[in-house]
N, C-alpha and C positions, 0 to 999 in steps of 0.2 A: 504494500500500500504506500509506503514511504517513497518507493521508486516511482510509482504513478504520480505522486504529488510533485516530485522533482521534475519529472518529464513535463507535467502540466505547467509548472513555473517557468520552464525554458521556452514555452510557446510564446509567440508574440501576442500582445493584446490585440483584440479584434478591432480592426479599422475598416471603415467603409471604403470599398474599392470602386473605381470608375465603372467597372462592368457588373457590379452587383445589382440584382433585381431589387424591387421595392421591399419584398418580404425579408431579405437579408438585412437591408439597411434599417428597416423598422425594428427588427429583432435586436440589432446591435444598440440602437438608440434607446429602446425601452429597457433592455437589460442593464445598460449603463446607468440609466435613470434611476433604477432601483438599487444601484450600488453593487451589482454583480461583477465578479471578476470573470469577465468573458474573454476567452482567448480564441484564436483561429489557427488551427494547424497550418504550418507553412505550406503554401501552394494549394490550399483548399479553397475552392470557390463556393462550397456548399455546406460546410460543417462549422458549427461553433462548439466550443468545449468549455465546460463550466466545472467548478469544484465538485468534489465527491463523485467523479466519474460520469457526470452527466454530459451527454452529447445531444445537440439539437441541429436538425436539418430544416431550416426555415421554409424552403420551397415545397417540401412534402409535409412539414409539420411533425415529422417523426421524432420521437424522443427515445434514446437508448441510454441504459446505464451500463458502464463497463462491467463485463463479466456476465451480463444477461444474454440469453439465447435469442431474444427477439426484441422488437420495439415494444414500448409500453402501449397499452390500449388507449391511453390519453394521447391526444394530438394537438398541436398548435401552440402558439405563443402563450395564450392565456393558461393552458394546462401546464406548460413549462413554468410559468411564474408561480402557480400554485404549488407545484412540486418543490421548487426552490424555497418557497416560504415555509413549507412543511419541514424541509431539511434544516431550516434556520440559516440558509445561505443569503436570503434577502429579507427585508421587512415586508409586512403585509402589502400586497398589491391593492391599489384602490379599486 
């Protein structure tokens, strides 16, 4: 688990890229607005990485937790915000 956190910390913070679609840009802005430590794996145009092994794919809305066998049944940015709140990663979404 410590190795996973070290790998996460080495990823660059998520920045909006010129080719990003609206869903990616919105996710980055909203997650930052809630104070989330949101990262973007180098070279990835479709994935965001958050603490505690949470992965989010804004264009599909899929949420994965590292070590899981499939995506969670919850989908979308609002579901992600609730999961992060439940984990204590962000404050209550409005």
